[in-house]
C-alpha positions in Angstrom: 55.2 -8.4 -17.6 54.3 -5.5 -15.4 52.7 -2.5 -17.1 55.0 0.5 -17.7 54.2 3.9 -16.0 51.8 2.6 -13.5 51.0 3.5 -9.9 49.1 1.3 -7.5 47.8 2.7 -4.1 47.1 0.9 -0.8 45.2 2.7 2.0 46.5 1.9 5.5 43.5 2.6 7.9 45.4 0.9 10.9 48.1 3.6 10.6 46.1 6.9 10.5 45.6 8.2 7.0 48.9 6.6 5.6 49.2 5.3 2.1 51.5 3.0 0.2 52.2 3.4 -3.5 54.0 1.1 -5.9 55.3 2.7 -9.1 56.6 0.7 -12.1 58.8 2.3 -14.7 57.4 5.8 -14.0 59.1 8.4 -16.3 56.8 11.3 -15.8 58.3 14.5 -14.2 56.8 15.4 -10.8 56.8 19.3 -10.5 57.5 21.1 -7.1 54.9 20.0 -4.5 54.7 19.1 -0.9 52.9 16.5 1.2 51.3 16.8 4.6 52.6 13.3 5.4 56.1 12.0 6.0 57.2 10.7 2.6 59.5 7.8 2.3 60.6 6.4 -1.1 62.7 3.3 -2.0 64.1 3.2 -5.5 64.0 -0.5 -6.7 65.2 0.0 -10.3 66.2 2.9 -12.6 66.7 6.0 -10.7 66.5 9.8 -10.8 66.9 13.1 -9.1 65.3 14.6 -6.0 65.3 18.4 -5.9 64.9 19.4 -2.3 66.1 22.2 0.0 67.9 23.8 -2.9 69.9 20.8 -3.8 69.7 18.1 -6.5 70.2 14.7 -4.9 70.8 11.5 -6.9 68.4 8.7 -6.1 69.7 5.6 -7.8 68.5 2.0 -7.5 68.8 0.7 -3.9 68.5 4.2 -2.3 65.8 5.3 0.2 64.9 9.0 0.6 62.8 10.8 3.1 61.0 14.1 2.8 59.6 15.8 5.8 56.0 17.1 5.9 55.4 20.5 4.3 58.7 20.6 2.5 58.6 21.5 -1.3 60.4 19.1 -3.6 60.2 17.6 -7.2 61.4 14.5 -8.8 62.4 13.2 -12.3 63.7 9.9 -13.6 67.1 9.7 -15.2 65.6 9.0 -18.6 62.5 7.7 -20.4 62.8 4.2 -19.1 61.7 5.7 -15.8 62.1 4.2 -12.4 60.4 1.8 -10.2 59.7 2.6 -6.5 57.8 1.9 -3.3 56.4 5.0 -1.6 55.1 5.3 1.9 53.1 8.4 3.0 52.9 8.3 6.8 50.1 10.2 8.6 52.1 12.9 10.6 50.0 12.5 13.7 50.3 8.7 13.8 54.1 9.1 13.0 54.6 11.4 15.9 52.7 9.3 18.3 54.7 6.3 17.3 58.0 8.2 17.6 57.1 9.4 21.2 56.3 5.8 22.1 59.5 4.5 20.7 61.6 7.1 22.3 59.4 7.6 25.5 59.8 11.3 25.2 58.6 14.2 23.0 61.2 13.5 20.2 61.0 15.3 16.8 63.4 13.7 14.3 65.0 15.8 11.7 66.7 14.1 8.7 69.5 16.4 7.5 70.7 13.9 4.7 67.5 13.1 2.9 68.9 10.2 0.8 69.9 7.0 2.7 72.3 4.3 1.4 71.9 1.7 4.0 71.2 -1.9 2.9 69.7 -3.1 6.2 67.4 -0.1 6.4 66.3 -0.6 2.9 65.7 -4.4 3.4 63.5 -3.6 6.5 61.5 -0.9 4.7 60.8 -3.2 1.8 59.8 -5.9 4.0 57.2 -3.5 5.6 55.9 -2.6 2.1 55.7 -6.3 1.1 53.7 -6.9 4.3 51.3 -4.0 3.5 50.7 -5.4 0.0 50.4 -9.1 0.8 50.0 -9.8 4.5 46.7 -9.7 6.5 48.6 -10.0 9.9 48.2 -6.8 11.9 51.0 -8.1 14.2 53.4 -8.4 11.4 52.6 -4.9 9.8 52.7 -3.1 13.2 55.9 -4.8 14.2 57.7 -3.9 10.9 56.3 -0.3 10.9 57.7 0.2 14.4 61.0 -1.4 13.5 61.4 0.8 10.4 60.7 4.0 12.4 63.1 2.9 15.1 65.8 2.3 12.6 65.3 5.7 11.0 65.5 7.7 14.1 68.3 5.7 15.7 70.6 5.4 12.6 69.5 8.3 10.3 68.1 11.2 12.3 70.3 14.2 13.0 69.6 13.8 16.8 70.1 10.3 17.9 68.1 8.7 20.9 69.4 6.2 23.4 67.0 3.1 23.7 66.0 2.0 27.2 68.0 -1.2 28.1 65.9 -4.3 27.7 64.6 -5.5 30.9 63.6 -9.2 31.3 59.9 -8.4 31.7 59.3 -12.2 31.9 55.8 -11.9 33.2 54.6 -9.5 30.5 56.2 -11.6 27.8 54.6 -14.7 29.2 51.1 -13.0 29.2 51.7 -12.0 25.5 52.8 -15.5 24.6 49.8 -17.1 26.4 47.4 -14.8 24.6 48.9 -15.6 21.2 48.6 -19.3 21.9 45.0 -18.9 23.0 44.0 -16.7 20.2 46.1 -18.1 17.4 43.3 -17.9 14.7 42.6 -14.3 15.5 44.2 -11.2 13.9 45.7 -10.0 17.1 47.2 -6.5 17.1 50.1 -5.1 19.1 47.6 -2.7 20.7 45.8 -5.7 22.3 49.0 -7.2 23.6 50.2 -3.8 24.9 46.9 -3.6 26.9 47.3 -7.1 28.3 50.9 -6.5 29.3 50.7 -2.8 30.3 53.8 -2.1 28.2 54.2 0.1 25.1 53.9 -1.5 21.8 57.4 -0.9 20.8 59.0 -2.0 24.2 56.8 -5.1 24.2 57.8 -6.0 20.6 61.5 -5.5 21.5 61.5 -7.5 24.9 59.3 -10.2 23.3 61.9 -10.8 20.6 64.7 -10.6 23.1 63.0 -13.2 25.4 61.6 -15.6 22.8 64.1 -15.2 19.9 61.5 -13.9 17.5 58.9 -11.2 17.4 55.2 -11.7 18.3 54.0 -11.9 14.7 56.6 -14.7 13.9 55.7 -16.6 17.1 52.0 -16.4 16.2 52.7 -17.9 12.7 54.6 -20.8 14.2 51.7 -21.5 16.7 49.3 -21.6 13.6 51.6 -23.9 11.8 51.7 -26.3 14.8 47.9 -26.2 15.1 47.6 -26.8 11.3 49.7 -30.0 11.7 47.3 -31.2 14.5 44.2 -30.6 12.4 45.8 -32.2 9.2 46.6 -35.3 11.2 43.0 -35.4 12.4 41.8 -35.6 8.7 40.5 -31.9 8.3 40.6 -30.6 4.7 43.5 -28.3 3.8 41.3 -25.5 2.8 39.4 -25.7 6.1 42.6 -25.9 8.1 43.9 -22.6 6.6 40.8 -20.8 7.8 40.6 -22.5 11.1 44.2 -21.6 12.0 43.9 -17.8 10.9 45.6 -17.9 7.6 44.0 -15.8 4.8 43.7 -18.7 2.4 45.2 -22.0 1.4 48.2 -20.5 -0.4 49.0 -18.4 2.6 49.1 -21.7 4.8 51.1 -23.5 2.1 53.9 -20.9 2.1 54.3 -20.7 5.8 53.8 -24.5 6.4 56.6 -25.4 3.8 58.9 -22.7 5.3 58.7 -24.2 8.8 57.9 -28.0 8.1 59.8 -28.3 4.9 56.9 -29.8 2.9 53.6 -28.6 1.8 50.4 -29.6 3.8 49.4 -32.0 1.0 52.8 -33.7 1.2 52.6 -33.8 5.0 49.2 -35.5 4.9 50.4 -38.1 2.4 53.5 -38.9 4.4 51.6 -39.0 7.7 49.1 -41.6 6.2 
């Protein structure tokens, strides 16, 4: 059972001075305050009130709210049972750089409606936070971060932006794919792929997914699983296979191997023999 009224913090050095917080059954009142970061908060259970811009907003379970830098606000749970949430505090400089890359212009989003009720946006945001907490893949974290920001400004910003139509960019995608195959056991970043292909990170992530049917981080995971199968057939120990193919540990390999192959590495070896 998770402890009540606890907050756990993750620092995100690859994304400026951003932070992720997970709160469990937090009932304490948060008095008027402000953040220098862009503040996103998904309510997973319970719920409460957000006092912001002179208005009291309900923030029930399955809602996501956003508070812009420097704006004073306060929060309280509905009752003493508290609420459980996932916070993200995004470094404003990193945020603006990413937004300009996504929109390819000097775009400053404004969120007139701070509370968002959009299941797809919430699922994407929670996938990002899960990745921050559990994944060691920079590709996955960067890809999800850019996808969340793109979703926010395209669907929930007061001023919408029009995405550049996807070009084929076959040569760039081919270069990125070849690099991922050749460096499958490395923690490759979107920055590296962007330099190789001479495309922006966001645009590369989008056209790669359009061309290949899945984003770079998912492609890399499948390459790793394919290499793991080869090593297992050669008799390499499972724990060694995990490290040789870029997975953080054996359980990480097991999870992805079973997802794509249908059986665990141990069962695969037994069946092969």
